[in-house]
N, C-alpha and C positions, 0 to 999 in steps of 0.2 A: 462510191465516190472515191475512196482511197485507192481503188484499183486503177483509176484513171490518172492518178497523180504522177506516177513514175513516167508513163509515156508522154504526158503533157510536158513535164519538166525536162525530159530528155530531148524532146523536139525544141524546146526553148533553148537548151544548151547548144544544140546543133545550129540553130539559127544565129544565136549570139556568136558562136565560134566562126561561122561563115562570115558574118558581118565584121567581126574583128580582123579576120584575115584580109578581107577586101580593104578595110580601112588601113591596115598596116602596109599592104602591098602598094597603096597609092602614095605612101610617104617614101620618096626615093632616098632620103638621107637615112631613115631607119633601116631600109633594106640594105643599103650600102654598109652600115655599121654592123648589121646582123651577118652579112656576108664576110666581113673582115673578122668578126668574132668566130664564125665557123672555120675560117681559114687559119686562125691563130692556134686552135687546138683541134685538129681534125679527128683524132681518135676519141677525144673526150666528147666531141660534138655528136658522135654516133650513139651515145648512151641514151639520150632522150628519144630519138626516133625508134630505137629498138624497144625501149620500154613502152612506148606508145603503141607499137604494133602488137606487143604481147598483151597490153591492156585491151586492145581491140579484139584480139583472139579470145580472151577471157570473157569479154562482154558478149560475143557471139555464142560462145559455149553456154553461158548463163541464160541467154535469151532462148536458145534452142531447148535447153533443159527445162526452163520454166514453162515454155509453151507445151512441151511434151508432157509435163506434169499437170497441165490443165490450168495454169495460171495465166490470166489474160494480160497481166502487167509485164509479161515477158517481152512483149513488143517494145517496151521502153529501153531495152538494152541495145537494140540495133542502132538507134540514132546516136547513142553514146559511142559505139564502135565507129560509126561513120565520122563523128566529130574528131575522134583520135586520128583517123586516117586522113582527114582534111589537114590536120596539123602536120602530120608526117609529109604529106604532099607539099605543103607550103615550105617546110624546111628543105625538102629536096629541090623545090623550085629556086629557092634562094641559093642553095649550094651549087646548082648547075648554071647559074647566070654567069656571063662573062665577067671576069675580074675587073673592078674599076681601075682606070688608069690615072685618075687624078689624086 
């Protein structure tokens, strides 16, 4: 029972992350404000995506290591890595949008 907890919770985090991204992407005012915030401090805005990519890499390494060691809960690390990459992709999507003119 406990072995299935991490993969199930990881998939729940992935689904909630994807739903949150879709919800935020539909709010044009929030996207505009996020874009302005990313533009205000471009170097500082790179810290979160870089840390998220490192987190995703660590999750993949932990997942592969756990599966190689014979632990079935190792599959739970891969949805967490994918959720982190979704966030990085969303930040990149916001940063690459045309700058608002209003």
